[in-house]
N, C-alpha and C positions, 0 to 999 in steps of 0.2 A: 504494500500500500504506500502511495506517495504521501509523505508527511506534510502537513500544512506549514506554510511559511509564516513566520511571525512578522507582524507589522510593528514599527516603533513610532507611534504617532506622537508628535510634539504638541498638537492641538486637535480639537475635534474636527477641524477642517481636513485633517489627514485621514479621517475615517471614511470607509465606504458608506454610501447611502443604504438604508435610511438613517444610519446611526449618527451621522454628522449633525443631524437635526433632531435627534431623539431627546425629548425633554429630560428624561431621567439621566441619560448619559451626559448631556451638556451640563446639567446641574451638578454632577459629581466629578466630572473629568479632572478639573483643576486641583482636586484634592488628592489625586493619585500621583505617586512619584515614579517617573521614568517607566510608564506602563508598557507592557507588551500586549499585543492583541492578535487573536486568530479568529477566522470565520469569514462570513460573507453576508449577503443581504438578508439571509434567514436568521442568523444568530451570530453573536460576537462574544468572545470570551476575553476578558482582560486579566492580566497578572499585574498587580500593583504592590508597592512596598510602602506601607504607611510608616514603618520604622526600619532601620537598617537590618535588623535581625528577624523581621517578620514580613510575610507576604500574604496577600489576600487575592482571592479570585472573585471577579464580578462578571456575571453573565446575563445577557439580554437576548431576547428573540424567542423563537418557537422552542418549546421544551425538548422535543425529539431532536431537532437540529442542534440545539445547544449541548445535549447529552452526547451527541456524536462528536462534536468538537472536543469536548472534555476527554472523551475516550481516545481520540486521536493524539491529543497533546500529552496525556499522562499515561505512562505504562502501568500495567496491572500491579507492579511491585511498588508503585507510589513514586517512582523517580520520573524525571523528565524524559520524554521521547526525544527523538532527533529534532523534533520541532520545538521542544520545550526549553526550559531554562533551569539552571541550578537552583534558582530561588523557589522552585516548586516544592522543594523539600522543606521550605520554611512556611508553607501555607498554614495559617492558623484559623482562617475563616473563609467561607465561600458563600457569597450572596448571588443567587441565580433565580431565573424565572421559575415561579412555583410550578411544580410538576416535573422539573428536570431530573431530580434525584431518583424518582421512581423509574425513569427510563435509562438511567446510567448503568453501564457495565458494573455488576456487583463487585467484581474484583477491584475496579478502580475506586468505587465508593468505599470499599473496605480499606484500601491502601491510603486514601486520603485521611481516614481516621478522624472524622469530625462528627462526633456522636450527638452533640447538643443541637437541636433544631428549633427555630422559631419561624412563624409565618407572619409576615407583615406586608402592608401596602404603602407605597409611596404615592402621596397625593399632591396635587398642585392646583393653583388658581391664578388667573391674571385679572380677576374682577374684584373690585372692592365689595366687601360683604354688605348685606342690608343693615340698616341701623339696628343695633342690638341693645336692649335694656342693660344698663350698668356699665357700658364701655366707657362712658364719659368719666367714670370714677376710677378707671385704671390709671395708675401712675408708674413712672419709671422708678426702679429701685436701684439703690447703691449697692454694688456687690461687696463692698467692704463694710459700710455702716449697717447694712441690712442683712449681712451674711448669716448671722445666727438665726434670724427668723426664716430666711429662705431655706436654710438647711433643715430647720424643724418641719416646715411644710413638706419638703421633699421626703424626709424620713417617714412622715406619717402617711402621706398621700401618694407618693410616687418613688419608692426607694430604688427601683431598678432603672431609673432614667439614665439615658446615655449623655444627656447634657448636664454636666456638673458645674459647680460654681467656679471651679478653677479653669474653665475653658477660656482661653485667651480670645479677647474680642467679643465675647458674648454680652448681650444686653439683657436686662431683667426687668420684668413688669409685674405689677401685683394689684390686688384689690383688697382694701382694708374695711373692716366694719366700723360702726359708729364710735367704737372705743379705740380705734386705731390698730387693732390686731390684724395681722396679715392672714387672709383666709383663702386666697387663690393666687397662683403665680404662673408665669410662663417666661420662656427665654427665647432669644433669637440669635442666630449667627448669620453673618454676611457671606454670601457666595457670589461668584462673578455674575451668575445669571438669575439669582433669586435671593430672597431672605428666607432662611429655613427656621421653622419653629420647633421648639422642644420643651421638655420638662413642664408640660401644661398639667397643673394639678390643683385640686380643690380639697381643702381639709374635709375629711369624711362627714363630719357633723353639719357641714354647710353645703353639701351637695344637693342638687335638685332645685337650686335657686337661680340658675343661669349664670353663675360666676365664671365657670369655665368658658362659656360662650362669650361672655363680656371680654375676658382677657384675650381669647383667641381673635375675636373681632377687632379689638384695638391693635393687636400686633399685626394682623393681616392687613388692615387699612394702612398702617405705617409702612409695611413692607411693599405693598403695591405702589405707594407713592415713591418709594426709594428705588426699586428695581423693575417694577412692572410684573413681577411674578413672586409668589410665595409657595413654599413647599413644606411638607411635614411627613413624618412616618407614623404609622399606627399599627398596633397588632391587629391581625385580620379578624380575630374573634371579638373585638371590642365593639359590639353593636351600638351602645349609646354614643361612643365617640364618633362612629361612622355617621350616625344620624345628625350629630352636631355639625361635623365638618361638611356634610352634604348640604345642610341648610345654609351654611355660610359660603357656599359656592365652590367647594373643593371637588375635584374629580380624581379617580384612580388613574395614575399614569404607569404604574408598574406593580405587578403582584410578585412578591419576593419570598423565597425561603432561604434562611441564613443558617448555615451549618458551622459549628464552632468546635474547637477542642473542648474537652470536659471542663 
């Protein structure tokens, strides 16, 4: 079998169509370090290095075609094929189109040894949300002066968040009750093509009052004014969040399954 040749894209404009204009790829591409890519118009697999000693696989496109690319690039013993790279041995996470893993050569899946899986959706919007009750009360938070309160809300309401207080460049927003206590929070990070939302959380005793919607609407409105596009990730089984984000104008741009080391 002829092994696929790796691309070394310096920007999204170096990618084949339709991936050079794919919203999910464009939103994430500049966060990847010296990526390699394999595939065609049906599916594209990226190997990125978020840290010098760690590699990540990111795959988009049709699940069956993406599984075929993975099988071509990785040998059943987990090492790189002739088309691959020595960095494949450092892969600690793989985020691919949902349904890809079920179609992957079992020997390759076993060799990658990424047993922990989560299903999530990447959502986006380029439209300002409708006016939302409570959003006028959302205020910018100081990550230093308000750190203790932000951490307390995260610990109680969203302890597994990927957006943590030490994220460089993150901006934080919150809603306080009449006594000044922080009851809902959210954070944003700036990307070249969008503002990305994260760590949206409401203290459990205050849920059901629209506070999450207020914080999300305020951040989304600001993000649209800044870049014209806002994105976020949510677990696929979070039905209440899906209803909220849909109401605010978000649409699913990519269905993802992420496999990680234990």
